[in-house]
ZAKOLMI-467352 format. One record per residue (C-alpha): residue number from 1; chain; z negated, x, y negated. Coordinates in Angstrom, 2 decimals, m for minus. Layout:
N
{resi->NUM&chain->A&up->Z&east->X&north->Y}
...
END
This chain:
226
{resi->1&chain->A&up->m98.95&east->92.72&north->m136.69}
{resi->2&chain->A&up->m95.13&east->92.69&north->m136.60}
{resi->3&chain->A&up->m94.56&east->90.46&north->m139.64}
{resi->4&chain->A&up->m95.75&east->90.01&north->m143.21}
{resi->5&chain->A&up->m96.21&east->86.83&north->m145.23}
{resi->6&chain->A&up->m95.21&east->86.86&north->m148.91}
{resi->7&chain->A&up->m95.92&east->84.11&north->m151.44}
{resi->8&chain->A&up->m93.18&east->83.90&north->m154.08}
{resi->9&chain->A&up->m94.05&east->84.03&north->m157.75}
{resi->10&chain->A&up->m91.92&east->83.08&north->m160.76}
{resi->11&chain->A&up->m90.69&east->86.65&north->m161.11}
{resi->12&chain->A&up->m89.65&east->86.80&north->m157.46}
{resi->13&chain->A&up->m87.57&east->83.65&north->m157.74}
{resi->14&chain->A&up->m86.01&east->84.57&north->m161.09}
{resi->15&chain->A&up->m85.31&east->88.23&north->m160.33}
{resi->16&chain->A&up->m84.60&east->88.02&north->m156.60}
{resi->17&chain->A&up->m87.11&east->90.39&north->m155.04}
{resi->18&chain->A&up->m90.23&east->90.33&north->m152.90}
{resi->19&chain->A&up->m93.42&east->92.22&north->m153.74}
{resi->20&chain->A&up->m94.73&east->93.67&north->m150.50}
{resi->21&chain->A&up->m98.42&east->93.13&north->m149.67}
{resi->22&chain->A&up->m100.75&east->95.97&north->m150.59}
{resi->23&chain->A&up->m101.68&east->98.13&north->m147.63}
{resi->24&chain->A&up->m98.86&east->96.85&north->m145.43}
{resi->25&chain->A&up->m98.16&east->98.98&north->m142.36}
{resi->26&chain->A&up->m95.09&east->97.01&north->m141.29}
{resi->27&chain->A&up->m92.51&east->99.53&north->m142.49}
{resi->28&chain->A&up->m91.85&east->103.15&north->m141.40}
{resi->29&chain->A&up->m93.91&east->105.59&north->m143.45}
{resi->30&chain->A&up->m90.85&east->107.65&north->m144.40}
{resi->31&chain->A&up->m89.17&east->104.58&north->m145.94}
{resi->32&chain->A&up->m91.55&east->104.58&north->m148.94}
{resi->33&chain->A&up->m89.76&east->106.33&north->m151.79}
{resi->34&chain->A&up->m90.45&east->107.06&north->m155.43}
{resi->35&chain->A&up->m89.65&east->104.91&north->m158.44}
{resi->36&chain->A&up->m86.00&east->105.95&north->m158.76}
{resi->37&chain->A&up->m83.03&east->106.72&north->m156.54}
{resi->38&chain->A&up->m83.55&east->110.47&north->m156.73}
{resi->39&chain->A&up->m86.71&east->109.96&north->m154.69}
{resi->40&chain->A&up->m85.44&east->107.50&north->m152.10}
{resi->41&chain->A&up->m87.11&east->107.12&north->m148.74}
{resi->42&chain->A&up->m85.38&east->106.77&north->m145.38}
{resi->43&chain->A&up->m83.45&east->103.52&north->m145.16}
{resi->44&chain->A&up->m83.79&east->100.59&north->m142.76}
{resi->45&chain->A&up->m81.79&east->97.39&north->m142.20}
{resi->46&chain->A&up->m82.76&east->93.96&north->m143.53}
{resi->47&chain->A&up->m81.01&east->90.75&north->m142.46}
{resi->48&chain->A&up->m81.09&east->87.47&north->m144.42}
{resi->49&chain->A&up->m80.43&east->84.43&north->m142.17}
{resi->50&chain->A&up->m78.67&east->81.59&north->m143.90}
{resi->51&chain->A&up->m76.53&east->83.85&north->m146.03}
{resi->52&chain->A&up->m75.65&east->86.09&north->m143.09}
{resi->53&chain->A&up->m76.07&east->89.26&north->m145.11}
{resi->54&chain->A&up->m77.44&east->92.55&north->m143.80}
{resi->55&chain->A&up->m78.10&east->95.54&north->m146.01}
{resi->56&chain->A&up->m79.84&east->98.88&north->m145.90}
{resi->57&chain->A&up->m82.69&east->99.77&north->m148.23}
{resi->58&chain->A&up->m85.77&east->101.85&north->m148.73}
{resi->59&chain->A&up->m88.93&east->100.81&north->m150.59}
{resi->60&chain->A&up->m89.71&east->101.48&north->m154.24}
{resi->61&chain->A&up->m93.25&east->102.68&north->m153.60}
{resi->62&chain->A&up->m94.41&east->102.21&north->m157.18}
{resi->63&chain->A&up->m93.25&east->98.58&north->m157.47}
{resi->64&chain->A&up->m93.73&east->97.77&north->m153.74}
{resi->65&chain->A&up->m90.35&east->96.09&north->m153.36}
{resi->66&chain->A&up->m87.17&east->96.52&north->m151.35}
{resi->67&chain->A&up->m85.02&east->98.68&north->m153.64}
{resi->68&chain->A&up->m81.50&east->97.68&north->m152.60}
{resi->69&chain->A&up->m81.81&east->93.99&north->m151.71}
{resi->70&chain->A&up->m82.09&east->92.21&north->m155.05}
{resi->71&chain->A&up->m78.74&east->90.43&north->m154.77}
{resi->72&chain->A&up->m79.27&east->89.49&north->m151.13}
{resi->73&chain->A&up->m82.82&east->88.31&north->m151.82}
{resi->74&chain->A&up->m81.69&east->86.20&north->m154.77}
{resi->75&chain->A&up->m78.95&east->84.55&north->m152.71}
{resi->76&chain->A&up->m81.42&east->83.95&north->m149.85}
{resi->77&chain->A&up->m83.85&east->82.26&north->m152.26}
{resi->78&chain->A&up->m81.07&east->80.12&north->m153.73}
{resi->79&chain->A&up->m79.62&east->79.19&north->m150.35}
{resi->80&chain->A&up->m82.97&east->77.96&north->m149.05}
{resi->81&chain->A&up->m83.91&east->76.35&north->m152.42}
{resi->82&chain->A&up->m87.18&east->78.30&north->m152.53}
{resi->83&chain->A&up->m89.50&east->77.95&north->m155.50}
{resi->84&chain->A&up->m92.68&east->79.65&north->m156.77}
{resi->85&chain->A&up->m95.50&east->79.13&north->m154.30}
{resi->86&chain->A&up->m93.19&east->79.00&north->m151.27}
{resi->87&chain->A&up->m93.59&east->81.64&north->m148.58}
{resi->88&chain->A&up->m91.13&east->84.02&north->m146.99}
{resi->89&chain->A&up->m91.76&east->86.12&north->m143.92}
{resi->90&chain->A&up->m90.47&east->89.59&north->m143.09}
{resi->91&chain->A&up->m90.23&east->90.11&north->m139.32}
{resi->92&chain->A&up->m90.06&east->93.53&north->m137.68}
{resi->93&chain->A&up->m87.36&east->93.35&north->m135.01}
{resi->94&chain->A&up->m87.17&east->97.08&north->m134.34}
{resi->95&chain->A&up->m88.37&east->100.38&north->m135.79}
{resi->96&chain->A&up->m85.74&east->100.16&north->m138.57}
{resi->97&chain->A&up->m84.57&east->96.58&north->m138.19}
{resi->98&chain->A&up->m86.13&east->93.76&north->m140.22}
{resi->99&chain->A&up->m85.36&east->90.09&north->m140.86}
{resi->100&chain->A&up->m86.35&east->87.83&north->m143.77}
{resi->101&chain->A&up->m87.15&east->84.23&north->m142.85}
{resi->102&chain->A&up->m88.60&east->81.09&north->m144.43}
{resi->103&chain->A&up->m90.70&east->80.52&north->m141.29}
{resi->104&chain->A&up->m93.33&east->82.63&north->m139.54}
{resi->105&chain->A&up->m92.30&east->84.01&north->m136.15}
{resi->106&chain->A&up->m93.32&east->82.04&north->m133.11}
{resi->107&chain->A&up->m96.35&east->83.58&north->m131.45}
{resi->108&chain->A&up->m95.62&east->84.94&north->m127.98}
{resi->109&chain->A&up->m97.51&east->83.36&north->m125.14}
{resi->110&chain->A&up->m100.45&east->85.34&north->m123.81}
{resi->111&chain->A&up->m98.65&east->85.63&north->m120.49}
{resi->112&chain->A&up->m95.54&east->87.10&north->m122.16}
{resi->113&chain->A&up->m97.67&east->89.48&north->m124.20}
{resi->114&chain->A&up->m99.61&east->90.61&north->m121.10}
{resi->115&chain->A&up->m96.39&east->91.13&north->m119.11}
{resi->116&chain->A&up->m94.85&east->93.16&north->m121.95}
{resi->117&chain->A&up->m97.98&east->95.32&north->m122.26}
{resi->118&chain->A&up->m98.02&east->95.87&north->m118.49}
{resi->119&chain->A&up->m94.40&east->97.05&north->m118.69}
{resi->120&chain->A&up->m95.34&east->99.42&north->m121.52}
{resi->121&chain->A&up->m98.13&east->100.87&north->m119.36}
{resi->122&chain->A&up->m95.70&east->101.39&north->m116.45}
{resi->123&chain->A&up->m93.32&east->103.17&north->m118.82}
{resi->124&chain->A&up->m96.15&east->105.38&north->m120.12}
{resi->125&chain->A&up->m97.20&east->106.25&north->m116.55}
{resi->126&chain->A&up->m93.65&east->107.31&north->m115.73}
{resi->127&chain->A&up->m93.33&east->109.76&north->m118.65}
{resi->128&chain->A&up->m94.08&east->113.46&north->m118.48}
{resi->129&chain->A&up->m97.49&east->114.87&north->m119.39}
{resi->130&chain->A&up->m95.88&east->116.57&north->m122.39}
{resi->131&chain->A&up->m94.45&east->113.27&north->m123.68}
{resi->132&chain->A&up->m97.77&east->111.46&north->m123.21}
{resi->133&chain->A&up->m99.59&east->114.16&north->m125.17}
{resi->134&chain->A&up->m96.98&east->113.94&north->m127.92}
{resi->135&chain->A&up->m97.41&east->110.16&north->m128.19}
{resi->136&chain->A&up->m101.21&east->110.47&north->m128.23}
{resi->137&chain->A&up->m101.04&east->113.03&north->m131.03}
{resi->138&chain->A&up->m98.91&east->110.64&north->m133.10}
{resi->139&chain->A&up->m101.35&east->107.75&north->m132.59}
{resi->140&chain->A&up->m103.70&east->106.87&north->m135.46}
{resi->141&chain->A&up->m106.44&east->105.40&north->m133.27}
{resi->142&chain->A&up->m106.25&east->102.12&north->m135.17}
{resi->143&chain->A&up->m105.14&east->98.99&north->m133.36}
{resi->144&chain->A&up->m103.02&east->96.34&north->m135.07}
{resi->145&chain->A&up->m103.70&east->92.65&north->m134.53}
{resi->146&chain->A&up->m101.23&east->90.13&north->m133.23}
{resi->147&chain->A&up->m101.40&east->86.41&north->m132.57}
{resi->148&chain->A&up->m100.55&east->84.89&north->m129.20}
{resi->149&chain->A&up->m100.61&east->81.36&north->m127.87}
{resi->150&chain->A&up->m101.95&east->80.31&north->m124.51}
{resi->151&chain->A&up->m102.09&east->77.12&north->m122.47}
{resi->152&chain->A&up->m105.34&east->76.28&north->m120.69}
{resi->153&chain->A&up->m106.29&east->73.57&north->m118.24}
{resi->154&chain->A&up->m109.32&east->71.44&north->m119.05}
{resi->155&chain->A&up->m111.52&east->72.16&north->m116.06}
{resi->156&chain->A&up->m114.31&east->69.99&north->m114.70}
{resi->157&chain->A&up->m117.60&east->71.84&north->m115.37}
{resi->158&chain->A&up->m119.23&east->70.00&north->m112.43}
{resi->159&chain->A&up->m116.71&east->71.54&north->m110.03}
{resi->160&chain->A&up->m117.63&east->75.00&north->m111.34}
{resi->161&chain->A&up->m121.35&east->74.24&north->m111.15}
{resi->162&chain->A&up->m121.10&east->72.93&north->m107.58}
{resi->163&chain->A&up->m119.15&east->75.98&north->m106.42}
{resi->164&chain->A&up->m121.71&east->78.35&north->m107.97}
{resi->165&chain->A&up->m124.60&east->76.44&north->m106.41}
{resi->166&chain->A&up->m122.87&east->76.50&north->m103.01}
{resi->167&chain->A&up->m122.29&east->80.28&north->m103.25}
{resi->168&chain->A&up->m125.94&east->80.92&north->m104.21}
{resi->169&chain->A&up->m125.15&east->84.30&north->m105.74}
{resi->170&chain->A&up->m122.98&east->85.52&north->m102.85}
{resi->171&chain->A&up->m119.22&east->86.10&north->m103.20}
{resi->172&chain->A&up->m117.57&east->83.59&north->m100.89}
{resi->173&chain->A&up->m114.81&east->86.07&north->m100.02}
{resi->174&chain->A&up->m116.39&east->89.49&north->m99.45}
{resi->175&chain->A&up->m119.93&east->88.13&north->m98.89}
{resi->176&chain->A&up->m121.45&east->90.70&north->m101.28}
{resi->177&chain->A&up->m124.16&east->89.90&north->m103.79}
{resi->178&chain->A&up->m123.01&east->89.11&north->m107.32}
{resi->179&chain->A&up->m122.62&east->92.51&north->m109.07}
{resi->180&chain->A&up->m124.96&east->91.70&north->m111.98}
{resi->181&chain->A&up->m126.88&east->88.93&north->m113.70}
{resi->182&chain->A&up->m125.67&east->87.08&north->m116.77}
{resi->183&chain->A&up->m127.13&east->88.20&north->m120.08}
{resi->184&chain->A&up->m127.37&east->84.59&north->m121.25}
{resi->185&chain->A&up->m129.56&east->83.13&north->m118.49}
{resi->186&chain->A&up->m130.15&east->85.73&north->m115.77}
{resi->187&chain->A&up->m128.09&east->83.88&north->m113.14}
{resi->188&chain->A&up->m125.87&east->85.83&north->m110.68}
{resi->189&chain->A&up->m122.43&east->86.48&north->m112.17}
{resi->190&chain->A&up->m119.62&east->84.98&north->m110.09}
{resi->191&chain->A&up->m116.26&east->83.56&north->m111.18}
{resi->192&chain->A&up->m114.88&east->80.28&north->m109.88}
{resi->193&chain->A&up->m111.28&east->80.49&north->m108.68}
{resi->194&chain->A&up->m108.88&east->77.75&north->m107.54}
{resi->195&chain->A&up->m107.39&east->78.52&north->m104.12}
{resi->196&chain->A&up->m104.24&east->76.65&north->m105.10}
{resi->197&chain->A&up->m103.76&east->77.34&north->m108.83}
{resi->198&chain->A&up->m103.87&east->74.41&north->m111.22}
{resi->199&chain->A&up->m100.55&east->75.68&north->m112.60}
{resi->200&chain->A&up->m99.08&east->75.06&north->m109.13}
{resi->201&chain->A&up->m100.41&east->71.50&north->m108.91}
{resi->202&chain->A&up->m103.68&east->72.53&north->m107.33}
{resi->203&chain->A&up->m106.56&east->70.04&north->m107.56}
{resi->204&chain->A&up->m109.62&east->70.66&north->m109.72}
{resi->205&chain->A&up->m111.97&east->69.85&north->m106.83}
{resi->206&chain->A&up->m114.88&east->71.52&north->m105.10}
{resi->207&chain->A&up->m112.85&east->71.94&north->m101.91}
{resi->208&chain->A&up->m110.14&east->73.82&north->m103.84}
{resi->209&chain->A&up->m112.66&east->76.05&north->m105.62}
{resi->210&chain->A&up->m114.27&east->79.28&north->m104.46}
{resi->211&chain->A&up->m116.92&east->81.44&north->m106.19}
{resi->212&chain->A&up->m115.92&east->85.10&north->m106.28}
{resi->213&chain->A&up->m117.18&east->88.46&north->m107.50}
{resi->214&chain->A&up->m114.93&east->89.93&north->m110.24}
{resi->215&chain->A&up->m113.32&east->92.41&north->m107.80}
{resi->216&chain->A&up->m112.22&east->89.72&north->m105.38}
{resi->217&chain->A&up->m111.10&east->87.46&north->m108.21}
{resi->218&chain->A&up->m108.89&east->90.18&north->m109.75}
{resi->219&chain->A&up->m107.49&east->91.11&north->m106.34}
{resi->220&chain->A&up->m106.43&east->87.52&north->m105.68}
{resi->221&chain->A&up->m104.56&east->87.54&north->m109.00}
{resi->222&chain->A&up->m103.22&east->91.09&north->m109.14}
{resi->223&chain->A&up->m103.65&east->92.63&north->m105.70}
{resi->224&chain->A&up->m100.81&east->93.79&north->m103.51}
{resi->225&chain->A&up->m101.01&east->90.67&north->m101.35}
{resi->226&chain->A&up->m101.70&east->88.22&north->m104.19}
END
C-alpha cells in the first residue's frame, strides 16, 4: 500500500506530530534512525499541502514519529482545524517523496493499475539479465496490497445463459471443446464475450454475444489483431 492512515490523538494535536503505525513499510528502511540526532537515518522529503511547506526528515525509530517536522505538522493541523479523532494520510509519491493530506488518495482505476503494471513488465523485460537478478535478490517475496476501483456493466444473465446453451460446450470461434469443466457444477467452461463491447455502445443481446474458450477470449482482448 502506498499510503498510511493516522488517527490523531490529543498529544498529536497539542505537540504537532504524527505517530506512525506499527509495522508500517511505507518508508525506506534506511530512514529509520535512533532516538537522537547522532543516530539519524537517511532523510526524505515531506510536503504539507495547505501550508505549502516541504521539509526533510528521518524517523525517530523509538518514538515512531517524523523527527524534523514538528513545526510543519503543527501548522498543518492548525491550518486544517484538525482535532483529536480526525485522520491524516501520508501518501508515498516517490521513493523519498511523501505528502501529508487530510484525505485518503483516490484509488486508481483497475484499468490504470493494469496498464501501469503492464508497462512495468515491459520495462523489466527490457533490462539486462544482471539487473533482473539484482532486483530479484532485493525482493522480499511479500506482496503489498493496494485498492483499485473498477466500473462494471450490469449484464443480463439470460443473455449469458442463452449463449452458453447455444455453444453446447464448443468454443464458437475455434470450434474446440471447452478446456475443462467447472468445479461448481461440472458444466463446460466457456466465457461469454460481446462482439461489440458494452463500453463501445454494444448491445447486451444474444446476437452480440459469443461463447469462447479462455484462449480465444484473451486473444480477442489482447491479441495482435484485437
